[in-house]
C-alpha positions in Angstrom: 0.0 0.0 -0.1 1.3 3.5 -0.8 2.5 5.4 2.1 2.5 9.3 1.9 5.8 11.0 2.8 6.5 14.9 3.5 9.5 16.0 1.6 11.6 16.5 4.6 10.7 13.0 5.9 11.5 11.4 2.5 14.7 13.0 2.3 15.8 12.0 5.8 14.6 8.3 5.3 15.3 8.0 1.6 16.6 4.3 2.1 13.3 3.5 4.0 11.3 5.2 1.1 13.1 3.0 -1.4 12.7 -0.3 0.8 8.9 0.5 1.1 8.5 0.9 -2.6 10.4 -2.3 -3.2 8.2 -4.2 -0.8 4.8 -2.4 -0.8 4.6 -0.5 -4.0 4.6 3.0 -5.1 5.5 5.8 -2.4 3.9 9.2 -2.7 5.7 12.3 -1.7 3.7 15.6 -1.0 4.6 19.2 -1.3 2.5 21.6 0.5 -0.2 18.9 1.1 -0.7 18.0 -2.7 0.7 14.7 -4.1 3.6 15.7 -6.2 6.0 12.8 -6.7 6.0 9.0 -6.7 8.8 6.6 -5.9 8.4 3.2 -7.6 10.4 0.1 -8.2 11.7 -0.4 -11.6 9.7 -3.5 -11.9 6.3 -1.6 -11.3 7.5 1.1 -13.7 8.2 -1.7 -16.5 4.6 -3.1 -15.9 3.2 0.3 -16.6 5.3 0.8 -19.7 4.5 -2.6 -21.0 0.7 -2.2 -20.6 1.0 1.2 -22.5 2.6 -0.5 -25.5 0.2 -3.5 -25.3 -2.7 -1.4 -25.9 -1.1 0.5 -28.6 -0.3 -2.9 -30.2 -3.9 -4.0 -29.7 -5.3 -1.0 -31.5 -3.0 -1.4 -34.4 -3.8 -5.1 -34.8 -7.4 -4.3 -34.7 -6.8 -1.6 -37.5 -4.6 -3.8 -39.5 -7.1 -6.6 -39.4 -9.9 -4.5 -40.5 -9.2 -3.6 -44.1 -12.2 -1.2 -44.4 -11.2 0.7 -41.3 -7.6 0.8 -42.5 -8.6 2.3 -45.8 -11.0 4.6 -44.2 -8.0 6.0 -42.0 -5.6 6.1 -44.8 -8.1 8.3 -46.9 -8.9 10.4 -44.0 -5.2 11.0 -43.4 -4.5 11.7 -47.0 -7.3 14.0 -47.5 -5.9 16.4 -44.9 -2.6 16.6 -46.8 -2.5 19.8 -49.0 -1.3 19.2 -52.4 
């Protein structure tokens, strides 16, 4: 579970913030009471990054397997290009 840290506390206990991120997930750092930063493990970051590309791949696969949609998108794109 994410823990919320004030900046000075996070600075003084940086090693603990990192350990908490590794063991329990993202750690939130606030500034003037507003959530400002997040510390997360590299593994958690990669999961987020991978999901983003999986979604893009799924949309691209959908377009490429649907010929009518692909032609429509190509037509709309080319019709916007001034000749």
